[in-house]
N, C-alpha and C positions, 0 to 999 in steps of 0.2 A: 311692841315685841312682834317680830315677824319671823315667819318660818318659810323656807323655800319649798317649792313644789313644782310639779309639772302639770300642766292642764292642756291635754291635747286630744283631739278627735274623741271627746269623752263619750263613752258608752254607758248608759244608765239603765238599770233595771230595778224593778220594785215589786213589793207585794204588800197587800193590806191584811193585817191580822184580823181574823174573823170575829174575835171577841171584843177587842179594844179599839178597833178602827185605826190602830197604828199602821202606818205604811212605811216599810223599810226599803230604802233605795240604796243601791251601790253604784258609785261612779268610778270609772277608771280612765286612765289617760295613756296615750301611747307616744305620739310625737307630732305636735304642731305648734305649741306656744309654751313659753316659759314664764311663769308668774310667781308672785309671792302672795300667800294668804295671810293677811294681817289678823291678829287676834283682836277681840273686842277691846275698844279703847285705844287701839294703836294709832300711830300717827298717819302719815300720808302714804298714798300709793306711789310706788316708783314705776317709772317706765320699764317695761319688760322687753327683753330681746325676744325675737321670734325665730323659729326654725321652720323652714319650708322644705317640704319633701317633694321631689320630682321623680317621675317614673319614665323610663325610656320608652319610646314608641315601639310598637311591635313591627312597624314597617321597616324593612331592612333594605339597604342599598348595596348592591353588588358592584364592586369597583375593580376594574382591570388595572393592576398596578403598572403595567407597561405603558398604557395609553391614557391614564387618568380615568375620570368618571364619565367620559362622553360616550363610551361604548357599552353595550349591554353584555350579558353573560353569553359566552360561546357554548354551544351544545355539542356534545360528541356526536360524530357521525355514526351511523349504523342503523340497525332495525329499530324503528320507533314503536313503543308500546303506548297506545293512546289511553290505556286504562291505568298506567302506572301512578299518576297523580291521585286518582280516585282510590286506588289500593292503599297508598300511603295515608290518605285522609281517613279511610275507614279503620286502618290499624291504629292511628292516633286517637280516634274516637273510642275505640275499644279499650285502649290503655287508660284513657281518661275515665271511662265508666267504671273500670275496675278500681281505680283510685277512689272514686266517689263512694262506691259500695263499701270499700274498706274503711273510709273515713266515717261513714254513717254509723259504724258500730261503736264509736267512742261515746263517752259521756253517759254510760249506762249506770244504773243504780247497783251498788255493791253492798251486801249486808254481811255482817259478822266477820267473814274472812275475805281479805283483799290481797291480791297478788301483785307484785311489782312487775313492770313490763321489761325493763332493761336497766343495766347499770347506769347510774347518773340520774335516772328519773326518780322523783319522789313525790310524796303527797304534797299538794299545794293548798287546797281548800277542802272543807268538809262540813257536814252538819255538826250539831252540838253533840258532845260525848254524853253517854248515858251514865249518870252518877246516882248511886243508891247508898244509903247509910246502913251499914251492917250492925255496928255496935256503938252505943254512946258510952265512952269511957269516963267522961266528966261532963256533968250538966253545966249550964250557963252560970257563971259567977262574975260579979262585978270586979273590974280592975281600975286602977288609978289612971286618970288621963295623963299622958306624958307632958312634961313641962316644956314650954316653948324654948327656954334656954338650952335644955338638953338636946332638943331637936336641932336648933340652930348651930350648936357646936358640932353635931354629927354631920351636918350638911356642908358647913363652911370649909373652904380650902380650894386648892387648885386641882382640877380633874382633867385628865387626858383621856380621850376616847375616840370611838369610831361611830359612824352613823350611816343610815340609808333610808330610802323611802320605798314603800311597797304598794302595789295596786290593791284596793279594797275588794276587787272582784276576783282576780286570778292569783294574788299574792306574789306576783313576779316583781322583781326589782325594777324601779322606774328611774329615769334620769333625774338628777337634782341640780344640774348646772350645765352650762355650755362652755367648753374650753376655748383657748385662744385660736385654735384651728377649726372652730365651729363643730367640734366633736362633742357628743353627749357623754357626760361623766356620771358615774353611778355610785361611787363611794365618797366618803368625806372623813377627814380627821378633825376633831374638835378639841379646843382648849378652853375650859370653863373656869372662871374665877368667881367664887361665891364668898362674899365678905359680909360679916355681921357689923352693922353700923347703927347708930342712934337714929330714930325716926325724926325727921325735921319738924313734923307737926307736934310730936310729943316726945320730949327728951328722955322720958322714963321707959319708953317702949323701943325695942330693937327691931330692926328689919334686915332682910337678907338681900343685898344687891347682887344680881347675877349678870355677868357679861360673858358671852360665848363667841370666840373667834373660830373660824373654820377655813379649811382648804379642801378643794375637791380634786378627785383623781379617778383613775380607772375608766378608760373609754371602751373597755372590752365587755362590760356587763358581768353577769354572774357566771361563775365557773360551772359548766354543765356537768362534766364527768368528775365528780368530786371524790370518788372512791379509789381510782387508780389512774396512773399516767397512761396516755394512749400510746403504748409501745408497739401496737400491732403494725405490721408492715403495710397493711392496706389502709391505715388511717391517713386521712388527707393531710396535706402539708398545712392547711389553714388551721385544723384542729390542734396540731402540734405547736404551731406558733402561738395560738391563743392560750394553750396550756402554759407554755413557757412565759409568756408575757404576764399572765395572771399571777404566776408565782414569783414574779420579779417586780412587783409594784413598789414605788418609792416608800421608804420607811417614814414613820412619824418624825423622827429626828432630823430628817433632811429638809424640813420646812422651817421657815422663820415666821412664827406666829405673831411676832411684834409688828409685822407689816401686812398681816392677813386681814381679810374682811370680817366685819362683825356680823354674825348670823342672828344673834338675839341679845336683847338687853332689857331686863325687867326687874321688878321688885317683888319679893315674896314676904308677906307679913301675916299677921293673925287675921286673915280674911275669912268670910263666912264659909266658902266652899272648900277650904283647905283642911283635910284630915291627915294628921301625921302620927308617926309612931316613934318609939325611942331609938330604934336603930337607924333612923334617917329615912325610912320608907314613907311615902305619902301619896295621897290621891287628891288631885286639884281640879276643880271644875265649878260650874255654877250650882247654886243651891236650888234655884227655881228655874225651870224651863217653861217659857210661855206656851200654855196649852189652852185651847178654847175654840170658839167658833171663829171661822175665817172672816176677817174684816175686808170687805171688798175695796174699801178706800185705801188699804195698805197691802194690796195684793203683791206689790213689788218688794215687800220687806220679808226677808227670810233670815231670821237670826242664826248666826253661825258661832259655835262655841268650840273651844279647845279643851280636851280632857287629857290632862297629863298625869300619868301614874308611874311611880318610881318604886323599884324593888332593890333592896340592898343585900349583898351576899358577903359575909365575912368582914363587914365594916369598911372594906376598902374597894369593893367593886359594886357597881350598881347598874341597873337597867332602867331606861326611861322610854316609855311609849306614849306618843301624842296622837290621839284621834281628833281629827277636825271633822265635825258633824254639823250639817245644816238642817234646821227644823223649819219646814214650810207648811203652808196651809193650816195655820193654827196649831202647829206642833204635831199634826197627824202624819205628816210625811217626814221621814228620817232619811237623809241622804249622807252617806259616808264620803267625804271629799278626799281624805288623805290619811295615811298611816305612816308615821315617822318613828324610827327606832334608833336609840342611842345607847351604847354601852360604854361606861366610863370607869376609870381607875384613879383612885386618890393618889396625888403626887406629893403635895407639900402644903403647909398652912398658907393662907392667903396673904399673910403679912410678910412672908419671905419671898423674895424674887425667885422666879422659876429658873434656877440654874442646875436643875437635876440632869445628870448624864445617864440615868437609868433608862434603858430602852423600854418602850411600851410593849408589854407582853399581851398583845391583843391583835388578832387578824381582822381585816376588813370583812364586812358581812358577805361580800361576794365570794370569799374564799372558804366559807363555812358550810358544813353539812346541815341540811334541814332536819328538824326533829320529826319523828314519825309517830303516828297515833298509837302504834303497838308499844311504844316506850312509856306511854302514860296509862296503859291498861293495867288491870289487876287491883289488888288491895293496897290501900294507903292509910297510914296513920296520920291524921290531920289535926293540927293545933290551929285554932282559929280565934282571931280577935276581931270583934265587930264594933263599929261606932255608929250609933243611932242618934240623929239630931233631934232636939226637943223644940217643937214649935209652940209659940204662945203669943199673947198680945204684946209682951214686952221684948219680942225678938229684935226689934229695931234698936233697942237700947244696948243689946249685946253685940251688935255688928262691929263696933270698934275693937272689941277683943275677941271676935269670932263667935260663931253660933255654938251654944252649949251642946255637948255630946255626952252620951252615956256609953261607956266602954264595957263590953262583956267578953268573956273568953269561954271556950268550950273545946273538948277533945273527943274525936270520934274515929271509928274505923269505917272507911268508905271504899266502895268498889266502883271502878270506872271501866266502862265497856266501850268497844269501838263504835264510832258513829255509823248510822244506817247508810249514809251517803258520803262517798269519798270521790274526789276528782284528782286525776293525775295532771302532770305537766302537759300543756297544749291540748287538753281534752275540752270538748264542748259541754257546757252545763245545761241540763234540761230545765231546771227550775231554780231561780235565784233564791227562793225561799229556803232551799237546802244549804245555802252557803252561809255559814256562821263563823267557823274557826279558820283563821289564816295560820298555816304551818310555815314558820319563817326560819331563816338560818340562825344558828347559835342557840338552839334550844328554846326559841321564843315562840309563843302563841299569842294571838290577839283575837278578840271576838266581840261582836256587838249583836245582842240577841233580844228579841221580844218574847218573853215567856208566855205560857198559857194563861196565867192570871193577869197579863197585861203589864208586867214589870219589865222595864227597859234595863238591861244589864250590859255594862261596858267593862270588859275584863281583860287582863293580861296574865301571862304565865311565863315562868323562866325555869326550864328544866336543866339539870346538870347530870353528868355521867355518874356522879356519886349516888344517884337515886333520890335526890331532893328536888322538889318542885315548889317554887314560890309563886303565890297567886295574889293578885289585888283585883277586887271587883267593886263596882260602883252601881247601885240600883236607884232607879227613879220610878215613882208610882204613876198611876194613870192620871193624877192631877198635876204631874210635872215637877213635883217636889222631890228633893233628895230623900230617899228612904233609908238607905243603909250603905256603909262602906265596910268591906271585909278584907282583912289581911290573913293569908293562910300560909302555913309552913307544912308541906306534905312530905312524908318519908315513905318510900316504897317498901312494902313488906316483901322480904326476900326469903322467908321461910315457908315451908309447905304445910307444917302442922298448925292447927288452930291455936290461938293464944290461950293461955291458962285462964280458967274461970276463977 
């Protein structure tokens, strides 16, 4: 199973957690090479096309059109000012210093209240939001573990969707492919076929075969001014053309997926790290991350894992976020390599050929507005289902049917406050330790955080305008073992009076 990504001029920053000695790195890419990150156990590496960037020289040649390039530039006759060149240089330096002083004010810390700079600019990354429990409405109670057959039937079928890749540092959209004209492409359409079949090793156990085809599009990148059309007379022609092109991207139905490339092909079964729920939501990743002292003989080995988390809305739409994370130096260094987001819509059963003529009611991520921290603040009624793995001497015997989990549910009232540190588009970050939450288009949030007690939390959120926020979180302890998986359904409290006692 392989996933596309861009790896270019990568900038990496890190911090070491003072208590647990976790070191959290972020890596980003811009534009130099295109590669595929294979998941653990995947097959071969494929040769990757490369993209080279060249910059024009600052030296300029003045050419006389009438006589070619053999003559120099003619100077007007008249009184000569020997200081004119120096005056121009001094003026240019003054303008340059003003720009530097203005730029130096960016990236400052903002607490509690944060103001937007201009239309089209939005929050990109921030620190963790402050959450406190106001009232416990229902204490923890055990719930029945969902049946595998129920989950498999919820997941199976043909899913149509869109996808994009974002920088783990700046949350900006990154290219995912190179077009026929060597242009960078930022969006993709996906067609996933998930089919339940009998396991070849054991005929009594079923497994889910997944095959994802994709096509790439959009060489223009993310739509900058997402709130209104640039109708101003002073707007540049380039901005108007970019707006019109972004709003006239090819539709999903215009592509033939029967001849498209295969993006991913894998098998999902009752594996130890898979935690699933009845509505088809799931969290998938390793049960144990190698943590310990660094082995100098294996200094070149840095285990890389994919953490795939899926949220389902209304049984027919779902969101999948895949974090690719590298654990180096005995697990103490955590480097986020890639963040991929896919939103999909159920189309038909897998046994029926895809002949649906219904148009995909979904915009590419480049056309969507980014969720703002202010939309997630306030009081929320939270219903939470947690799954805790049980470790013991006989865990190896259980791996064929999955690690045993204990499911518990609870209901609370929680209050969420704005993060202490927020960065806007194109702002410089003072400290990467403050970067936790990525504010992505389509109401999506993603975060990787090391808490004060040393717990590594990998989480995703999906907010809708109806005031509902779906959350999936995956926790790992300081020993590297999976500690807990939480699925949450949060409803925003829209009334001003306190709830009745």
